[in-house]
N, C-alpha and C positions, 0 to 999 in steps of 0.2 A: 601701246597695246600690250597688255599683260598676258603672260602664259605661265601656267603652273608647272614646275619641275617636280615630278613625282618622287624621285630619290633624294634630291636636294631639299625637298619639302619646303619650298618657298616660291612665291610668284616673282617673275622678273619681266622686264621690258624686252620683248623679242627683238625690237630694233636695236636696243643697246647691245644685246648679245651678238647680233649679226654684225654690228659695227666693230665690236671687239674682235670677232673672228676675222673680219676684213682687215683690220689694222695689223693684227698679228700675222695674217697671211701676207700682207704687204711687206712687213719686216722680214718674213721668211723668204719671200722671193727676192728682196733687195740684197740680203746677206747670204742667201743659200743655206739656211739653217732650218731646223724643225720648228722652232718657235715655242716649244713646250715650256721653256724657262720663263717666258713672258706670259703665256696663257694661264698657267696655273696660279701665279701670283695675282693676276688681274681678277680671276674668279674669286680668289680668297678675299681680295680687297672689296669685292662686290657683296660679300656676305655669305658666299657659299662655303660650306664646311670644307676644310683642307682635305679631309679624307675623300669626299665626293669629287672635289676638284681634281685631285691626283688621279683617281680611278677613271674619271670621265675623259680627261685630257689624253690619257693613254690611248684610248680608241681613236680620238681625233688625230693624234700623231701617226698612228698606224695607217689610217686612211690617207693622210697627206703623203706619207712615204711611199704608198703603193704605186701611184702614177709616176712618181719620180724614178722608182726602182725599175719599172717597166721600160721607161724611156732610156735609162742607162743600159739595161740589158740588150735592147735592140741595137745600141751603138757599140756593143761588146766592150763596155767600160766597167764591167764587174768581174772580179776575180772569184770564180765559184769556189775554188779550194780555200782561199783566204777567208771568204765569207763563211764557209762551212766550219773552219776552225774557230773563228770568232763566235759563231753561234753555239758551239759546244760550251764555251765559257758563258755566253750571254744567257742561255737557258738556265744554267746553274745559278748565275747571279740574279736573274729575275725571280726564280723560285725562292732564293734566300731573301731577296728584297721584299717579296709579298709576305713571307713568314715574319720578317722583322716588322713590317707594316702592321700586320695583324696583332703581333705581340704588343707593340707600342700602343695600339688602339685599345687593347684590353686593359693596359696599365693606365690609360688616360693621359699618356705623354705624347701622343702622336702629333697634335697640333704644334706643340712646343718644338719637337724635334724637326718637323718640316720647316718651321720658321727659322730655327737656328741653322739648319742645313743650307737654306737659301741665302741667309746672310753671309755665312762663311764662303760658300761656293761663288756666289755672284759678285761679292765685293772683291774677292781675290782674283778671279778670272777677269772681271771687268776692269779692274785696276791695271792688271798686266797688259791686257789688250789695248787699253787706252794709251798707256805709256809707250808701248811698242809702236802703235800707229802714229803717235805724236813724234817719236824719234824718227820714224821713216819719213814723215813729211818734212821735218827739219833737214834730214840728210838730202832729200830731193831738192830742196831749195838751195842748199849749199853746193849741189852738184857732186856729192859723194856717192860713189857706186859701191855697194856691198855685193861681192860675188855670192850667188845663190848656192845653197848646199845641193850637192848632186844626189838625186834619189838613188838608192841602192848602195851608197857608200857604207863602209863598215864602221861599227862601233863596238862597245863591250857587249851589247846585247847579241851581236852576231856570233859571239864566241860561246854561247850557251849550247847545251846538248839538245838531242831530239829535233834535229833540223829537218825541214821539209822544203821541197822546191815548189814555189808558186809560179807556174809558167806564165799566166796572164800578166802578172805584175813583174815578172823577170827578177825575182829575188829568191835567195836561199837563206831561210831563217828558221830559228828554233820556234817550235809551237808553244813553248812555255810562256813567253811574254804575250803572245797573241791571245792565248786562253785567258790569262790574267786580265788583259785589257777588256775582253768580252765579259768576264765576271763583273768587273768594276762598272762598266757601262750598263749592264743588265740590272745590277743592284741599284744603281743611281736612278734609273728610269722607273723602276717599280716603287721606290720609296718617295721620289720627288716629282714624278709625273713629267719627266723631261726625256726627250729622245737621246740627248747626249752628243749630238752631232758637233756642236761647237767645242766639245772637249775631245771627242774621238778623232776628228779629222786632223787636228794638230798633232796628236799623239802618233797617229799612223804615219804622218809625213816626217816629223822631226825625230821621233824615237825609233819607230820600226822602219823608217826610210822607205815607205811604200810610194811608188810613183804617183804623182797627182792625177794621172790619166785614169787610174782605177780607184782612187781613194773615196771620192764622193759616192759613186755608185755602190761600192762595197759597203760603205758605212750605212747607206740607206737600207740595204738588205738586212743588216743587223738591227737597225731601228725598227723596221717593219715587223720582223718576226718576234723580237723581244717585246714590243708594245702590244702585239696581238696576244702573246702569251700572258703578259701582265693583265690585259683587259679580261681575258678568260678567267684567270686566277682570282682577280678582284671581284668579278661577277659571281663566281662560285663560292668563294670563301667569305667575302665581306658584303656582297650584295650592294655595292656602292656605285656601279656604273649607271649614270643617268643618260639613257639613250636619246631622250629629247634634247638635252643640253648638247650632247656630242654632235647630233645631227645639225642643229642650228649653227654650231661653230664650224662644221665642215663646209656648209654652204657659203658662209662669209669668208672662210679661209681660202677656198679655191678661187673666189672672185678677186680677193686682195692680192693673192700671190701672182696673178697675171700682170697686174700693174707694177708690183714690186720688182719682178724680173726685168721689166723694160727699163725701170728707173735705175736699177743697179748697173746697167750697161753704160750709163752716162757718168758714173762716179769713179774716181781713181781708187785703186786697191787700198792704199794707205789711208785714204779718207774714209773708206768703208770700215776698216778695222778700228779707226778712232771713234767713229760714230757708234759702232756696235759695242765697243768697250764702254763708252759713256752710258749707253742705254742699259747695259747689264749692270754697271755700277750703280746707276740711279735706282733700279729695281731693288738691288741689295740694300741700299741705304734706306729705301722706303720700308723694307721689311724690318730693318734695325730700329727705325723710329716706332713702328707698330709694337715692338717688343717692350719699349721703355715708357711709352705714354700711358696715362691712366685711362682705362676703358670706361665708357659711359655706363655700362652695366657691370657691376662688380660680381654678379652671380648669373650663371646660366643654367637652364634645366635642359638636360639632354637624355633621351631614351637610350638605355644601354643594351636593351634586347635580352636582358637576363630575367627569367621568370622563375617563380618558386615551383 
């Protein structure tokens, strides 16, 4: 069954889009991540323009993060003060990201930059996660126990000025690295169409030393607000948000996430990290292959929107 996407300007099989949403939703529920780093590449591989894919997936991520953020708020697993400081940087980063997105699109370099960014980010993050997961599995088989890092312990970051007490997380930390992390995640989400949870959560745990009890909920608040802001800016400045596409993805994503969450409870943590790392690495390699193979059509005609 074909359906026409008005902004993407092409017909697609509605069942294929629903299946993609369900598959990415399953992965999101399985690993506890947003899934934007998978959804955006899949849409691009399907033939949807990278600019439309990035802008449309931003709204999908925002909707997916909303229910999760509400759930964590009810369980008091969100640090409002920490989320507020992160959002100060996140809003700035998102605005910078959309401006960069618009500039690259005007210069005709947006598709290339999105592809290169995905290759660099996914291959590096996926490789590290796969290696760490494999090492953890080998240590478990050998019976080697590695003591976990204690949340709230001090490092060089804790010596920076402009400190603030985050009562819910029970940490006393400079707002400088928190704002910088927010800027980075906001920028990344606006340019690449990813929530950034798979990067933000490890940074908050291992660099900022935020307790795991508040990490995921707080990161979801940042993802929710920055993706909503990115969607609004993309819709106003670039007119690239395809509401029909986003709605279909949401329906499939919500369904798949329920099954993924159940499956994730039956798999060991180190196995999950290895599988996620391999998955991210595979998508990065796929993007790299797309950059070097010879396209079937050597030339494309695209409307620039510029009139005399």
